[in-house]
C-alpha positions in Angstrom: 107.8 197.8 39.9 109.5 195.5 42.4 113.1 194.2 42.1 113.3 190.5 41.5 116.3 188.1 41.5 114.7 184.9 40.3 112.2 186.2 37.8 112.1 188.9 35.1 109.0 191.1 35.0 108.2 193.2 32.0 105.0 194.9 30.8 104.4 195.1 27.1 101.3 195.9 25.1 98.5 194.5 27.2 100.5 191.8 28.9 102.9 191.3 31.7 105.6 188.8 30.9 107.0 186.9 33.9 110.1 184.9 32.9 111.5 182.3 35.3 115.2 183.3 35.5 117.3 180.5 36.9 118.6 179.2 33.5 121.7 177.6 35.0 119.3 175.4 37.0 116.8 174.9 34.1 114.5 177.2 36.1 114.1 174.7 38.9 111.5 176.0 41.4 113.1 176.9 44.7 111.6 178.9 47.5 112.9 182.2 46.4 111.6 181.8 42.8 108.2 180.7 44.0 107.8 183.7 46.4 108.9 186.1 43.6 106.5 184.4 41.1 103.6 185.0 43.4 104.7 188.6 44.1 104.9 189.2 40.3 101.4 187.7 39.8 100.1 190.1 42.4 101.9 193.0 40.7 100.2 192.1 37.4 96.8 191.7 39.1 97.1 195.3 40.4 98.1 196.9 37.1 95.2 198.1 35.1 97.4 198.2 31.9 97.9 194.4 32.2 95.1 192.4 30.5 97.0 189.0 30.3 99.9 187.4 32.2 102.4 185.4 30.3 104.7 182.8 32.0 107.9 181.8 30.2 111.3 180.6 31.1 114.8 182.0 30.3 117.3 179.6 28.8 116.9 176.1 27.5 113.9 175.1 29.7 110.5 176.4 30.8 111.1 174.6 34.2 112.6 171.3 35.1 110.5 171.1 38.3 111.1 171.6 42.0 114.8 172.1 43.0 115.6 168.8 44.6 119.2 170.1 45.3 117.9 172.9 47.5 116.8 170.9 50.5 118.7 172.9 53.0 116.3 175.8 52.2 113.1 173.7 52.5 110.6 174.4 55.2 110.8 172.1 58.2 107.2 170.8 58.3 105.3 168.8 55.7 102.5 171.3 55.8 104.8 174.2 55.1 106.4 172.2 52.2 103.0 171.5 50.7 101.9 175.2 50.9 105.1 176.3 49.3 104.8 173.8 46.5 101.2 174.6 45.5 100.6 178.2 46.5 101.7 179.6 43.1 99.3 177.2 41.4 96.4 178.5 43.5 97.5 182.1 42.7 97.3 181.4 39.0 93.8 179.8 39.4 92.5 182.7 41.5 94.0 185.5 39.4 91.2 187.4 37.7 93.3 187.8 34.6 94.0 185.0 32.1 97.4 183.4 32.3 99.2 182.0 29.3 102.1 179.6 29.6 104.7 180.0 26.8 106.6 176.8 27.0 109.9 176.3 25.3 111.9 173.3 26.3 111.4 171.0 29.3 108.2 171.4 31.4 108.7 168.6 33.8 107.3 167.7 37.3 106.5 170.9 39.1 107.3 172.8 35.9 104.7 170.7 34.0 102.1 171.5 36.7 103.0 175.2 36.3 102.6 175.1 32.5 99.3 173.2 32.6 97.8 175.3 35.5 97.8 178.3 33.2 94.5 179.1 31.4 96.2 178.6 28.0 99.3 176.7 27.1 101.4 177.2 24.0 104.5 175.2 23.3 107.4 174.9 20.8 108.0 171.8 18.8 111.1 171.0 21.0 109.2 171.1 24.2 108.3 168.1 26.3 106.0 167.5 29.3 105.7 164.9 32.0 106.2 163.9 35.6 109.5 162.0 36.0 109.4 162.9 39.7 106.8 160.1 40.1 109.8 157.7 40.0 111.1 159.6 43.1 107.9 158.7 45.0 106.3 162.2 45.2 102.9 162.7 43.5 102.1 166.4 42.6 101.0 168.4 45.6 98.0 169.5 43.5 96.6 167.5 40.6 96.3 169.5 37.5 96.2 166.9 34.8 92.7 165.4 35.5 91.1 168.8 35.0 92.8 170.1 31.8 93.2 167.1 29.4 91.0 165.1 27.0 90.8 162.0 29.2 91.5 160.7 32.7 93.3 157.9 31.0 96.0 160.3 29.7 96.4 161.6 33.2 96.7 158.1 34.5 99.2 157.2 31.8 101.6 160.1 32.6 101.3 159.9 36.4 101.5 156.1 36.7 104.5 155.8 34.4 106.5 159.0 35.1 107.3 159.2 31.4 107.7 162.4 29.4 105.9 163.1 26.0 106.8 165.6 23.2 104.8 168.7 22.7 102.8 167.2 19.8 101.7 164.3 22.0 100.8 166.6 24.8 98.7 168.6 22.3 96.9 165.4 21.3 96.2 164.6 24.9 94.6 168.0 25.4 97.3 169.5 27.6 98.5 172.1 25.1 96.4 174.5 23.1 98.8 174.8 20.2 102.3 173.7 19.2 104.3 176.1 17.1 107.7 176.4 15.4 110.5 177.0 17.8 111.0 180.6 16.6 107.3 181.5 16.5 106.3 181.2 20.2 106.4 184.8 21.3 104.7 186.0 18.1 101.9 183.4 18.6 101.4 184.4 22.2 101.3 188.1 21.3 98.6 187.4 18.7 96.6 185.6 21.4 97.0 188.5 23.7 95.7 190.8 21.0 92.6 188.6 20.5 91.9 188.6 24.3 92.2 192.4 24.4 89.2 192.6 22.1 87.0 191.2 24.8 86.2 193.5 27.8 88.4 192.7 30.8 85.5 192.4 33.1 83.9 189.8 30.8 87.1 187.8 30.7 87.4 187.9 34.5 83.8 186.8 34.9 84.2 184.0 32.3 87.4 182.7 34.1 85.5 182.7 37.4 82.6 180.7 35.9 85.0 178.2 34.3 86.8 177.9 37.6 83.5 177.1 39.3 83.1 174.2 36.9 86.6 173.0 37.6 85.9 173.3 41.3 82.7 171.3 41.0 84.8 168.6 39.3 87.0 168.5 42.4 89.8 170.8 41.7 90.0 172.3 45.2 90.0 168.7 46.6 92.6 167.6 44.1 95.5 168.0 46.6 97.5 165.6 48.6 96.5 165.8 52.2 99.1 166.0 54.9 99.0 162.3 55.9 99.6 161.1 52.4 102.2 163.8 51.9 104.1 162.6 54.9 104.0 159.0 53.4 105.4 160.2 50.1 107.8 162.9 51.1 109.3 160.8 53.9 108.9 157.4 52.2 111.4 154.7 51.3 112.0 155.9 47.8 112.8 159.5 48.7 115.0 158.4 51.5 117.0 156.0 49.2 117.3 158.8 46.6 118.8 161.1 49.2 121.1 158.5 50.5 122.5 157.8 47.0 122.7 161.5 46.3 124.7 162.2 49.4 127.0 159.2 49.0 127.5 159.0 45.3 126.3 162.3 43.8 123.2 163.6 42.1 123.8 161.8 38.8 123.9 158.4 40.5 120.7 159.2 42.4 118.9 160.2 39.2 120.1 157.0 37.5 118.7 155.0 40.4 115.5 157.1 40.3 114.7 156.5 36.6 116.3 153.0 36.2 115.2 151.0 39.2 111.9 149.2 39.8 110.3 150.3 43.0 108.2 148.3 45.5 
């Protein structure tokens, strides 16, 4: 088993639990965490004792999204930044074992994408979902919402507005399989793992592949921002202004501008 700094990896009965482990940063996704997450997914893929992978977060959040305070560690090119910000989502999609997101707390921006990219998503009552980073001027590098919810209208609502919704509302929209009491999440996920273990692993893998083919036919593989659009958004006026305020007045002032100011 590999040593990790930003995730915890534990194998239980039939499942590998991968816990995002930057609780002081609300499990914000930086380069080191994303690299370790993909390594942990590969480790789970190679372990015959693992039938299901469970993604969770340590501390008060599942994940608050990409770490916007870690820019000095960001890749230099737009292409490299795009690959970093969506490689883990492709890894979940391509994994031949089912992935369950066990969400407790905030699942926002890139954290929301991570939660919804899983094959199944369970959440506690206190959880919330959404894309507040849309106010920043950066659409998700890979669109997950249009392929997992009950209606494109719900995807439009969340992405156009940048608002967040509580877990029950996300469940109604079709983004969450089940909402449970705050103290019942792990038990619920363990029960789901037990159910999946009753189906032969090869059959589950084949079924996931067939469902993925449907999703791909709907445009999943094309549902990514191309490099030209990424350059416009990542280097656009809103991100530049955010960084200016952050550098001059601090992160809190930049966040207040981000969520409280009308944009052109």
